[in-house]
N, C-alpha and C positions, 0 to 999 in steps of 0.2 A: 816565699823570704820573709826569714823572720823579722818582727817588729823591732826588737833590739838592733839588728843589721841596719833597717831601712833608717832608725834613728841614726845610729853611727854615720851612714853614708850623709844624710840629710846635712848633721854636724860638720863633716869634713867637708862639704861645700859651701855653708856658710862659712868657715874658716878661709875656705880658699877664694871668697867672694864670688862664687859661680851661683849667681842668687837666680839667674833664667834656669837653668837646671838643678835647682833645686825645688824652683815651685811647680817642673814639672818633670821629678824622678820618676814618682808612680807613674805616669801615662808613657815615659820614654820606657821604663822596663818592662810593663805592660807588651807593648809596641813590637820591643825587641824579642820576646819571647813570642808574640805572636809570629813573628816574620822569621824567627829563629837566625836571626842577625849572629853574624860572627863577630868576637868581641870588638876587633879593628873596627868594623863599621857601624856598630854600635857606639865606641868612642867618638868617633870621625862623626858622628851625627849629634852626639851630644856637646862636642867642643865646635862645631859649625854651628849651633844655634847659640852658645854662649859666646862667641865670636860675634856673630852679625848682632846679638842683643848689643853687647858693649860696644859697638863700632855705632851702632842706632843713637843708644844714650851719647854718645860723644858727641854724635853731630847735633843731638839738639841741647846739650849744654854751649857748644860753642856758637850754635845760632842764636842762643839764648840772650849769651854773653854779649854777642853783638850789639843786641837792641836794636835790631833793624824794625822799621815801622812795620812791615810785613814779610814775608815769605813768599818768593816764587819760584817754581823749577823750571827749567827747561821744558819739561812736559806739559807745562800750560801756557809757555809763551806763546803769542797772536802773530804766527808769520805774516797772516795776511795785514795785519797792520803796517809791516817794513818789508813790502815785495822786493825790495833791493836785498836781503839779505837770503843767503844761498843756505838752507834749512840742511841739508846734507853737510855742507861744509861747516857749518857750525856745528852740529851735533858731533862730526866729527871732533874737532875742535874741544869739545867737551868732553871726549875720552881722556885727555889729557897725555895720548902716547905722545906728542912733540917733546914732553918731558923725558922721556926713556930713551928718546932717541936723539936727546941733546940739540934738539929746532927749535927756530925760535917762530913767536905767531906774532903776527905785525897788525893792527886795527887802524885803519883810516878811513876817513872819509869827514864831511860836513856835517853839521847839525842836521838830525833827521837821518842819516843814513851811516851804514857804516858796513866794510869789509876785513874778511878777514882771508891771510894766505899764510 
């Protein structure tokens, strides 16, 4: 690939604000050439990385704006601390499939315990 073409690609990626792809452009091109990827597969890979990068950046920004005192995910939750919680059920609720299906989630319980249905 010519240097002028590489510069043009970088400029276009910058103008489109595809910054992750711009940063990794040469590595992505080398990988695609080595694997002899079809054009559609290469484009799918580049755009997939860009979408994932923007989603992660969006989550980080919104978390920062929320000014939480600390951030914890469900993956680090200590279920042994609250044995009355059904781990599988809580993880299923966390997938948010209930939204797609138009279902409700109700949490109830007294201080120190909760259940989801």
